[in-house]
N, C-alpha and C positions, 0 to 999 in steps of 0.2 A: 503494499499499500503505500502511496506517495505521501510524503510529509507535507503538511500544510505550509503555506508561505508565512514567513514570520516577519514581514515587512509589508508596507503599504506601496503597491505598484505605482500609483499615481503620484504619490510623493517622491518615489525614487525617479520617476520619469521627469518631475519637474526639476530635480536636482541635476539630472543628466542634461536636460535642455539647457539650463544656465551655464554648464561647463561648455558644452558645444558653442553656446552663444558667446561666451567670453574668449575662448581659445580658438574656435574654428574646427572643422572636421579634421583636417590633417594633422594639425598640432595637438589634438587630444589623444591622450593615450589610454589603454584600457586601465592602466593604474590610475590616472586622473578620475576616471568614472568610478572605479572601486572606491577611491578615497572619498569622493563626494557622497556617494550613496551608502558607504560602509557596508558594501555587499562583496561577496567573493565572485570571482570570474564565472564559477559555475552558476551562481544565483542569477548574476546579470544575463548570462547566456540562455538559461532556462526560462527567464521571465520575458526577455525581450529579443533574443537572438544575437547575432554577431554585431560588430560595431556599425556597420553600415546599416543594419536593419534597426538598430537603436537609434541611428541618427535620423532615419526616415520617420520613426515614430516620434521623435523630438520635434521635427519639422511639423508633423501633423498636430502634435500637442499645442505647439505655438500657434499654428493656424487657428485652431479651435478657440484658444483663448481670445485671440483678437477677434474672431467672428462673434464671440460672445459679447465682448466689450463693445463692438459696434452695435449690436443688437440692443444692448442696455442703453446706449446713447440715443438710438433711434426711438425707443419707447417713451422718451422724455417730451415728446411733442413740442419741440422748439421750432422756430422759423427755419426754413431751409438755409438761410445765411448763417443763423447761429449754430445750427447743426453741423455744417461744414467747418466752421471755425473750432467747434468743440472736437470734432473728430481730428482735424489736423493737428490741433494743440495737444490732444491725448496721444495720438500717434508719435508726435515729434518728441514729447516729453515723457513718454511711457516709462523708460528706464529709471528716470527720476522719481516718478509716481510709485512705482512698485519696487524700487530698490533692486534693480538688475543691472546687467552689463550695458554700456552704451551702445548706441546703434540699434540695429535690427537683425534678428537671426537670419531672416530670408535675404536682406540686402547683403549682409556679410558673406552668406552662401553664395549668393549669385556672383559677387566678386571674386570668391575664393575658387568656386568650382564651375562657374559658368554653365555650359550646356553639356559638360563631360558625361553626365550620368542621366539618362532618360526618366528614370523614376524619381531623382531629385529635382529634375527640371519640371515634372509634373506637379511636384509639391510647391515649387516656387510659383508657377503659373496658377496654381489653385489659390494661393494666398494673394496674388496680385488680382486674380478674378474676383475674389471676396471684396476687396477694396473697391475695385472698379464697379461692381454692381451696386455697392452702397452709395459711392459717389454719384454714379449715374442716376440712381432713383431720387436722391435728394436734389441733384441739379435739375431734373426733369420737373420736380416740384417747384423748385425756385424759378425756373422758366415760366411755368404756368402762372405763377403768382407775380411775375414780372420783377422779381429780385435779382435774377441772374440773366446775363445777356442771352439773347436767342440767336444772335449772329453766328454763333458757333454751336454745333451739335453737343448735346449733353454727353455723348460718348467721347467726343474730342476733348471736351472739358475735363471729363473723368481721367482720360489719360494724361492730360496736363497736370492734374492735382496729384495723381500717383507718381508721375515723374518728379514733381517738386518734392513730394514727401520722401522718395527714395534718395534724392540729393540731400535733404535735410539730414536723413539717417546717416549718410556717410560724414557730414559735417559734424554731427553729434559725436560720432566715434572719434573724430579728429579734435575733440574738445573745443569746438566753437562755442563762443559765449551765447548764453540763452537769448540775450537781447538781439543778437544778429540773426538767430533763427527765427524769433519771433517776428522780426522785420520781414523775412522771407515769406513767412505765412501770411502776414498783412498785405504785402504786395500781391501775392499770388490771388488772394481772396478779393482784393480791390479790382485786379484787372479783369474779374469774371463778372463783376456787378453789371447790372442793367443800367444804361446810361439814362 
């Protein structure tokens, strides 16, 4: 009979996610993961699979956390302009808010691994699509309410905001001062307002 697990897999996955987030995939060793989770190699492999499988689970976990945070922001019934500002500010300063590594796990992974691995690329695309869907829905509402310019499609504006956010995440990792990042958010949101 198999022994029951003596650890919380979701807590271990959160710890693993933060290690990959801080160090990157290639620089993270099995020893780093064992140290962070206080688990043996066998326990890690039995629960999550090899390092690559564990990394994919960490990316999925990160994406689900972000989707949950966006859904929470969406339920607050703010104006489209306020909702966009709140989402951009949350995403830009998330690491500060929840005491995690700077930057973004997905942006870091994109820079580190690019499109070398099709499964990892699918997770990157899934995260980007989560943000694009959110931005697109809020932007369409803003266009209907004449808060957001209709001169450009909501889809193109969503891509612009995602690109801005990804740039911000890189700046955050480079320890760019908060006021400079906030200024970029302000300019991006000002540029899409209806005239």
